[in-house]
N, C-alpha and C positions, 0 to 999 in steps of 0.2 A: 223797280227790278234791279237797278244798279246797286242798291244797298244789300241785296241778297247774294252777293258774291264774296268769296273768301279773300279779301284784300290783305296783302302783307303790309304791316305797319312798321316800317323801318327804312333806313337809308341803304345805299349800295353795299356798304361794308357789313351792315347787319344781315342783308340778304345773302351775301357770300358766306358769312358765318353760319347762317341757317342751312344753306345748301350743304356746307361741309359737314354739319351735324347729321343731316339726313343721309348723306353718302356714307359716313362712318358707321351709321346704324344699318346700312344696307337697305334703306328705305327709298328705293328707286323703282321705276323711273319717276322723274319729277318733270311735270309739264308747267312751263311758265308762260303766262299770257300778260303782255303789256297792254293793259286795257285803256282805251281812249273813248271819247263819246261815240265814235262810229261803231265800236264794238257793242256799246249799250244799245244803240238803235237796231243793229242787226240782231242782237239777242232777244229783242222784244218781238220780232216776227219769225225768228228761227229757233225753235225749241231745241234742236240738236246742238246748235251753237251755244245757247244758254247753258245746256247741260255740260258741254265741254268746258265752259268757263267755270262752272260750279266745281268741276273736278280738277281745276288747275290752281296753281299758285298765282294769284292775280296781283300784279303791281300796277299802281296808278301811273299811267303814262300821260294822259291829257290834262291840261290846266283846267278845262271846263269840268271834268270829272272830279278833279281835286277840290275845286270850289264847291261843287254840289255836295260832295261827301262832307266837307267841313260844315256846310250849312244845315244839311238835313240828316246826317248820320251822327252829328255831334262829336266827330273825331277828326283830327288832323292827320292826313296821310302824306308822307313825303312823295314827291313826284320822282319817278325813276323812268326815264325815257328808254324805250327799247333801242333806239338808234345810238344811244350812249352806252347803255349797259351791255350790249352785245359783245363789246370788246373785252370788258371785264370778265364776262361769263365765258367767252371762248378761251381767254388766257387761263382761267380757272380750270376749264374742261380739259385743255391741253395738258396742264400741269398734273391733274388728277387722272389723266388717261381715260376720260369718260367718253362714251359714245354720245353723239349729238344728232338730233333730227331737227331739220328746219322746215317750216311751213310758210309759204308765201301767199299773199292775197291773190296774185294773178299767176298764170302759167309762166314758168321760167324764172320767176323772182327768186325762189329758194335756191335753185340751181346756180344762178348767177352769184348770189350771196355766198353760197358754199365755195365757189371757185375763188372769189375775192378773199374770203377768210382763210382758205388754205394757203394763199400766197403769203399771208401775214403769220399764220400759225401752222407751220409745215407738219407738225405732229398731230394736228387736230384730226379726230376720227369721226367724220360725218357719215352716218349710216343711212340717212334719208334726206333728200332735198327735192 
């Protein structure tokens, strides 16, 4: 099942270039999922979650997933961790004046994250957290 997701095959700079192209062509909204092994396990038992991932731009977050894909999907995917990429993405979003929605795994996580990000990126426009 992990092989049936649309993984992005590039590094952070490639991903930002790709997003810039989508935005310039008005191809929004863009939903990004930083997929790790826990996401794969959840998607096996939760069809709605799997469908959400299928409709997202998936980046390989977990080392285990990266290893599995290189072994079984015959492709090497760069690892882009969500905890690292979020800062590049928020700077990009602030610069481009994009609206951002954040989803957290537990109650309050997205709201707390939005608050911290707004401290760093004062012009960031968070529409959902």
